[in-house]
VOMI-960242 format. One record per residue (C-alpha): residue in one letter; y negated, x, z; residue number from 1; chain. Coordinates in Angstrom, 2 decimals. Each point is the difference from the previous one (the first is absolute). Layout:
N
kolmi=a; py=Y; px=X; pz=Z; lose=NUM; drenvex=A
...
END
This chain:
185
kolmi=m; py=0.00; px=0.00; pz=0.00; lose=1; drenvex=A
kolmi=k; py=-2.33; px=2.93; pz=0.72; lose=2; drenvex=A
kolmi=y; py=-0.16; px=1.03; pz=-3.65; lose=3; drenvex=A
kolmi=s; py=0.47; px=-3.43; pz=-1.57; lose=4; drenvex=A
kolmi=f; py=-3.60; px=-0.27; pz=-1.22; lose=5; drenvex=A
kolmi=s; py=0.15; px=3.41; pz=-1.67; lose=6; drenvex=A
kolmi=i; py=3.41; px=-0.56; pz=-1.54; lose=7; drenvex=A
kolmi=i; py=-0.97; px=-3.40; pz=-1.41; lose=8; drenvex=A
kolmi=l; py=-3.26; px=1.45; pz=-1.32; lose=9; drenvex=A
kolmi=l; py=1.82; px=2.95; pz=-1.54; lose=10; drenvex=A
kolmi=f; py=2.49; px=-2.35; pz=-1.68; lose=11; drenvex=A
kolmi=l; py=-2.83; px=-2.06; pz=-1.51; lose=12; drenvex=A
kolmi=l; py=-1.80; px=3.13; pz=-1.19; lose=13; drenvex=A
kolmi=v; py=3.15; px=1.38; pz=-1.64; lose=14; drenvex=A
kolmi=i; py=0.63; px=-3.27; pz=-1.83; lose=15; drenvex=A
kolmi=n; py=-3.62; px=-0.11; pz=-1.17; lose=16; drenvex=A
kolmi=i; py=-0.05; px=3.59; pz=-1.26; lose=17; drenvex=A
kolmi=h; py=3.37; px=-0.18; pz=-1.74; lose=18; drenvex=A
kolmi=a; py=-1.11; px=-3.14; pz=-1.81; lose=19; drenvex=A
kolmi=v; py=-3.15; px=1.70; pz=-1.33; lose=20; drenvex=A
kolmi=n; py=1.04; px=3.65; pz=-0.48; lose=21; drenvex=A
kolmi=k; py=3.20; px=1.64; pz=-1.14; lose=22; drenvex=A
kolmi=v; py=-0.23; px=3.05; pz=2.26; lose=23; drenvex=A
kolmi=d; py=2.50; px=1.29; pz=2.53; lose=24; drenvex=A
kolmi=i; py=-1.46; px=-1.19; pz=3.30; lose=25; drenvex=A
kolmi=k; py=1.09; px=1.27; pz=3.39; lose=26; drenvex=A
kolmi=a; py=-1.26; px=-0.73; pz=3.48; lose=27; drenvex=A
kolmi=a; py=-0.61; px=2.22; pz=3.00; lose=28; drenvex=A
kolmi=r; py=-0.75; px=-0.89; pz=3.60; lose=29; drenvex=A
kolmi=a; py=-2.44; px=2.10; pz=2.04; lose=30; drenvex=A
kolmi=d; py=1.44; px=2.36; pz=2.59; lose=31; drenvex=A
kolmi=k; py=-1.45; px=-1.40; pz=3.25; lose=32; drenvex=A
kolmi=s; py=0.27; px=3.35; pz=1.76; lose=33; drenvex=A
kolmi=k; py=-2.42; px=1.51; pz=-2.54; lose=34; drenvex=A
kolmi=s; py=-2.26; px=-2.97; pz=-0.82; lose=35; drenvex=A
kolmi=f; py=-2.94; px=-1.58; pz=1.79; lose=36; drenvex=A
kolmi=i; py=-3.12; px=-2.17; pz=-0.25; lose=37; drenvex=A
kolmi=t; py=-3.04; px=0.74; pz=2.19; lose=38; drenvex=A
kolmi=y; py=-3.19; px=-1.97; pz=0.59; lose=39; drenvex=A
kolmi=h; py=-3.18; px=1.65; pz=1.31; lose=40; drenvex=A
kolmi=m; py=-2.56; px=-2.02; pz=1.97; lose=41; drenvex=A
kolmi=v; py=-3.51; px=0.89; pz=1.12; lose=42; drenvex=A
kolmi=h; py=-1.75; px=-1.43; pz=3.06; lose=43; drenvex=A
kolmi=p; py=-3.46; px=1.19; pz=1.12; lose=44; drenvex=A
kolmi=l; py=1.66; px=1.60; pz=3.07; lose=45; drenvex=A
kolmi=h; py=3.16; px=1.45; pz=-1.54; lose=46; drenvex=A
kolmi=t; py=2.38; px=0.11; pz=-2.96; lose=47; drenvex=A
kolmi=w; py=3.76; px=-0.37; pz=-0.19; lose=48; drenvex=A
kolmi=d; py=2.97; px=-0.09; pz=-2.33; lose=49; drenvex=A
kolmi=g; py=3.00; px=-2.29; pz=0.06; lose=50; drenvex=A
kolmi=t; py=3.14; px=1.07; pz=-1.82; lose=51; drenvex=A
kolmi=s; py=3.13; px=-1.84; pz=-1.08; lose=52; drenvex=A
kolmi=k; py=3.13; px=1.92; pz=-0.90; lose=53; drenvex=A
kolmi=d; py=1.97; px=-3.22; pz=-0.32; lose=54; drenvex=A
kolmi=v; py=-0.92; px=-0.65; pz=-3.62; lose=55; drenvex=A
kolmi=d; py=2.38; px=-1.61; pz=-2.44; lose=56; drenvex=A
kolmi=a; py=-1.05; px=1.12; pz=-3.48; lose=57; drenvex=A
kolmi=i; py=1.85; px=-0.23; pz=-3.30; lose=58; drenvex=A
kolmi=i; py=-0.92; px=1.38; pz=-3.38; lose=59; drenvex=A
kolmi=q; py=1.43; px=-0.68; pz=-3.40; lose=60; drenvex=A
kolmi=y; py=-0.11; px=2.97; pz=-2.33; lose=61; drenvex=A
kolmi=d; py=1.08; px=1.00; pz=-3.49; lose=62; drenvex=A
kolmi=d; py=3.21; px=2.01; pz=0.43; lose=63; drenvex=A
kolmi=k; py=-0.86; px=2.25; pz=-2.96; lose=64; drenvex=A
kolmi=t; py=-3.63; px=0.86; pz=0.79; lose=65; drenvex=A
kolmi=f; py=0.00; px=-0.74; pz=3.76; lose=66; drenvex=A
kolmi=q; py=-3.28; px=-1.87; pz=-0.49; lose=67; drenvex=A
kolmi=i; py=-0.68; px=-2.74; pz=2.52; lose=68; drenvex=A
kolmi=i; py=-0.09; px=-3.49; pz=-1.49; lose=69; drenvex=A
kolmi=k; py=-0.30; px=-2.29; pz=3.05; lose=70; drenvex=A
kolmi=v; py=-0.38; px=0.28; pz=3.76; lose=71; drenvex=A
kolmi=a; py=0.43; px=-2.42; pz=2.88; lose=72; drenvex=A
kolmi=i; py=-0.86; px=0.84; pz=3.62; lose=73; drenvex=A
kolmi=v; py=0.44; px=-1.88; pz=3.28; lose=74; drenvex=A
kolmi=a; py=-1.14; px=1.13; pz=3.46; lose=75; drenvex=A
kolmi=k; py=-0.01; px=-1.96; pz=3.23; lose=76; drenvex=A
kolmi=v; py=-3.44; px=-0.22; pz=1.60; lose=77; drenvex=A
kolmi=s; py=1.66; px=0.63; pz=3.37; lose=78; drenvex=A
kolmi=s; py=1.40; px=3.34; pz=-1.22; lose=79; drenvex=A
kolmi=f; py=-3.41; px=1.75; pz=-0.06; lose=80; drenvex=A
kolmi=d; py=-0.42; px=2.37; pz=2.94; lose=81; drenvex=A
kolmi=s; py=-3.44; px=1.28; pz=1.03; lose=82; drenvex=A
kolmi=k; py=1.30; px=1.72; pz=3.16; lose=83; drenvex=A
kolmi=s; py=-1.65; px=-2.71; pz=2.12; lose=84; drenvex=A
kolmi=s; py=2.05; px=-3.09; pz=0.84; lose=85; drenvex=A
kolmi=n; py=-3.17; px=-1.92; pz=0.99; lose=86; drenvex=A
kolmi=r; py=-1.66; px=0.75; pz=-3.32; lose=87; drenvex=A
kolmi=d; py=3.20; px=-0.84; pz=-1.92; lose=88; drenvex=A
kolmi=s; py=0.28; px=-3.31; pz=1.86; lose=89; drenvex=A
kolmi=h; py=-3.62; px=-0.80; pz=-0.81; lose=90; drenvex=A
kolmi=m; py=0.54; px=0.86; pz=-3.69; lose=91; drenvex=A
kolmi=m; py=3.04; px=-2.28; pz=-0.05; lose=92; drenvex=A
kolmi=e; py=-2.13; px=-2.73; pz=1.55; lose=93; drenvex=A
kolmi=v; py=-2.89; px=0.25; pz=-2.52; lose=94; drenvex=A
kolmi=t; py=2.40; px=0.24; pz=-2.94; lose=95; drenvex=A
kolmi=e; py=2.06; px=-2.93; pz=1.35; lose=96; drenvex=A
kolmi=a; py=3.19; px=2.06; pz=-0.35; lose=97; drenvex=A
kolmi=i; py=2.21; px=-2.83; pz=1.26; lose=98; drenvex=A
kolmi=k; py=-1.30; px=-2.38; pz=-2.69; lose=99; drenvex=A
kolmi=y; py=-0.29; px=2.75; pz=-2.68; lose=100; drenvex=A
kolmi=p; py=2.60; px=2.62; pz=0.97; lose=101; drenvex=A
kolmi=n; py=0.04; px=2.05; pz=-3.21; lose=102; drenvex=A
kolmi=v; py=-2.34; px=1.87; pz=-2.29; lose=103; drenvex=A
kolmi=t; py=1.36; px=0.02; pz=-3.55; lose=104; drenvex=A
kolmi=f; py=-0.98; px=1.62; pz=-3.26; lose=105; drenvex=A
kolmi=v; py=1.44; px=-0.69; pz=-3.45; lose=106; drenvex=A
kolmi=s; py=-1.22; px=1.84; pz=-3.07; lose=107; drenvex=A
kolmi=s; py=-1.04; px=-1.83; pz=-3.14; lose=108; drenvex=A
kolmi=s; py=-0.83; px=3.10; pz=-2.03; lose=109; drenvex=A
kolmi=i; py=0.90; px=3.67; pz=0.35; lose=110; drenvex=A
kolmi=i; py=-1.13; px=2.72; pz=-2.36; lose=111; drenvex=A
kolmi=d; py=2.01; px=3.12; pz=0.78; lose=112; drenvex=A
kolmi=n; py=-1.81; px=3.14; pz=-1.17; lose=113; drenvex=A
kolmi=g; py=2.56; px=2.50; pz=1.30; lose=114; drenvex=A
kolmi=t; py=-2.08; px=1.40; pz=2.87; lose=115; drenvex=A
kolmi=s; py=-1.76; px=-3.24; pz=0.89; lose=116; drenvex=A
kolmi=v; py=0.53; px=-3.73; pz=-0.26; lose=117; drenvex=A
kolmi=d; py=-2.67; px=-2.65; pz=-0.54; lose=118; drenvex=A
kolmi=v; py=1.18; px=-3.02; pz=1.96; lose=119; drenvex=A
kolmi=t; py=-1.19; px=-3.60; pz=-0.06; lose=120; drenvex=A
kolmi=g; py=1.65; px=-2.67; pz=2.07; lose=121; drenvex=A
kolmi=t; py=-0.29; px=-2.66; pz=2.65; lose=122; drenvex=A
kolmi=i; py=-0.08; px=0.69; pz=3.70; lose=123; drenvex=A
kolmi=n; py=0.73; px=-2.85; pz=2.40; lose=124; drenvex=A
kolmi=f; py=-1.46; px=0.56; pz=3.45; lose=125; drenvex=A
kolmi=h; py=-0.83; px=-2.62; pz=2.62; lose=126; drenvex=A
kolmi=g; py=1.08; px=-2.73; pz=-2.42; lose=127; drenvex=A
kolmi=v; py=-2.52; px=1.05; pz=-2.66; lose=128; drenvex=A
kolmi=n; py=0.91; px=1.35; pz=-3.44; lose=129; drenvex=A
kolmi=k; py=-2.35; px=2.55; pz=-1.51; lose=130; drenvex=A
kolmi=e; py=0.31; px=2.05; pz=-3.14; lose=131; drenvex=A
kolmi=i; py=-0.63; px=3.70; pz=0.56; lose=132; drenvex=A
kolmi=h; py=-0.07; px=3.09; pz=-2.21; lose=133; drenvex=A
kolmi=f; py=0.46; px=3.62; pz=1.00; lose=134; drenvex=A
kolmi=t; py=1.13; px=3.33; pz=-1.38; lose=135; drenvex=A
kolmi=a; py=2.76; px=1.87; pz=1.79; lose=136; drenvex=A
kolmi=k; py=1.37; px=3.51; pz=-0.36; lose=137; drenvex=A
kolmi=e; py=3.63; px=0.48; pz=-0.85; lose=138; drenvex=A
kolmi=k; py=2.39; px=2.87; pz=-0.22; lose=139; drenvex=A
kolmi=f; py=3.64; px=0.33; pz=-0.83; lose=140; drenvex=A
kolmi=e; py=1.90; px=2.69; pz=1.89; lose=141; drenvex=A
kolmi=n; py=3.59; px=0.47; pz=1.11; lose=142; drenvex=A
kolmi=k; py=0.95; px=-3.42; pz=-1.41; lose=143; drenvex=A
kolmi=h; py=-2.72; px=-1.74; pz=2.02; lose=144; drenvex=A
kolmi=k; py=-2.97; px=-1.95; pz=-1.39; lose=145; drenvex=A
kolmi=i; py=-2.80; px=0.40; pz=2.56; lose=146; drenvex=A
kolmi=v; py=-3.03; px=-2.26; pz=-0.35; lose=147; drenvex=A
kolmi=s; py=-3.05; px=0.28; pz=2.25; lose=148; drenvex=A
kolmi=g; py=-3.51; px=-1.35; pz=-0.03; lose=149; drenvex=A
kolmi=d; py=-2.70; px=-1.96; pz=1.70; lose=150; drenvex=A
kolmi=f; py=-2.14; px=-3.09; pz=-0.45; lose=151; drenvex=A
kolmi=v; py=-2.39; px=-2.16; pz=2.03; lose=152; drenvex=A
kolmi=l; py=0.49; px=-3.57; pz=1.20; lose=153; drenvex=A
kolmi=l; py=-2.78; px=-2.13; pz=1.46; lose=154; drenvex=A
kolmi=q; py=1.00; px=-2.08; pz=3.00; lose=155; drenvex=A
kolmi=d; py=-2.41; px=-2.75; pz=-1.08; lose=156; drenvex=A
kolmi=d; py=1.90; px=-0.35; pz=-3.31; lose=157; drenvex=A
kolmi=f; py=3.08; px=-0.95; pz=2.01; lose=158; drenvex=A
kolmi=k; py=-1.82; px=-2.32; pz=2.44; lose=159; drenvex=A
kolmi=i; py=0.73; px=2.31; pz=2.94; lose=160; drenvex=A
kolmi=e; py=-2.30; px=-0.16; pz=3.01; lose=161; drenvex=A
kolmi=r; py=-0.96; px=3.63; pz=0.45; lose=162; drenvex=A
kolmi=p; py=1.15; px=1.47; pz=3.32; lose=163; drenvex=A
kolmi=s; py=-2.78; px=0.63; pz=2.49; lose=164; drenvex=A
kolmi=m; py=-0.55; px=1.97; pz=3.16; lose=165; drenvex=A
kolmi=m; py=-3.06; px=-0.18; pz=2.24; lose=166; drenvex=A
kolmi=m; py=-1.39; px=-2.71; pz=-2.31; lose=167; drenvex=A
kolmi=m; py=0.03; px=2.37; pz=-3.00; lose=168; drenvex=A
kolmi=k; py=2.28; px=-0.69; pz=-2.95; lose=169; drenvex=A
kolmi=t; py=1.92; px=2.52; pz=-2.06; lose=170; drenvex=A
kolmi=e; py=-1.21; px=0.85; pz=-3.47; lose=171; drenvex=A
kolmi=n; py=1.18; px=-2.40; pz=-2.68; lose=172; drenvex=A
kolmi=e; py=1.89; px=2.71; pz=-1.91; lose=173; drenvex=A
kolmi=m; py=3.62; px=0.81; pz=0.71; lose=174; drenvex=A
kolmi=k; py=0.77; px=3.28; pz=-1.74; lose=175; drenvex=A
kolmi=m; py=3.65; px=0.03; pz=-1.00; lose=176; drenvex=A
kolmi=n; py=2.14; px=2.96; pz=-0.99; lose=177; drenvex=A
kolmi=f; py=3.66; px=0.24; pz=-0.79; lose=178; drenvex=A
kolmi=s; py=2.81; px=2.27; pz=-1.06; lose=179; drenvex=A
kolmi=m; py=3.28; px=-1.33; pz=-1.37; lose=180; drenvex=A
kolmi=d; py=3.04; px=2.16; pz=-0.71; lose=181; drenvex=A
kolmi=f; py=2.52; px=-1.52; pz=-2.42; lose=182; drenvex=A
kolmi=p; py=3.34; px=1.79; pz=-0.50; lose=183; drenvex=A
kolmi=i; py=0.86; px=-0.21; pz=-3.70; lose=184; drenvex=A
kolmi=n; py=3.68; px=0.20; pz=-1.02; lose=185; drenvex=A
END
């Protein structure tokens, strides 16, 4: 049940791609021990990072060129650790983690340039879908496709009440960075 969303999504993506293209498509799941997503928050009195290493990510790639064709990512909001249980509890409260337990991303377009990928897709966070675009670095070494990058999300875009302390709110921006390690067979 833990991976059911990803597996169903992967199945639908494979069917879609095979219907359109006649390429040899394979899938790879991210190695959780080497992959992470981090958010960075700024408050007038301090800054902090929260990291999740419990990320379920799947890519589809061309088996001949190893170019990424699609990506789907799921992370539980509760899996982000800022090294402060009070702060993590407050973040779960403002993001309504019980009502919206997951953050998901599904690509709609990937242009693989060999050392970078231009990615467009939809992120679902706090029950809101938003299209985003970013460029990520990629490298292929020792039969691993490693993709890393960063982008910015605005809390207001996702209808999140910005966390506050001493009657001062955090900045609207949540700077995100990630690194995903996909073993390729």
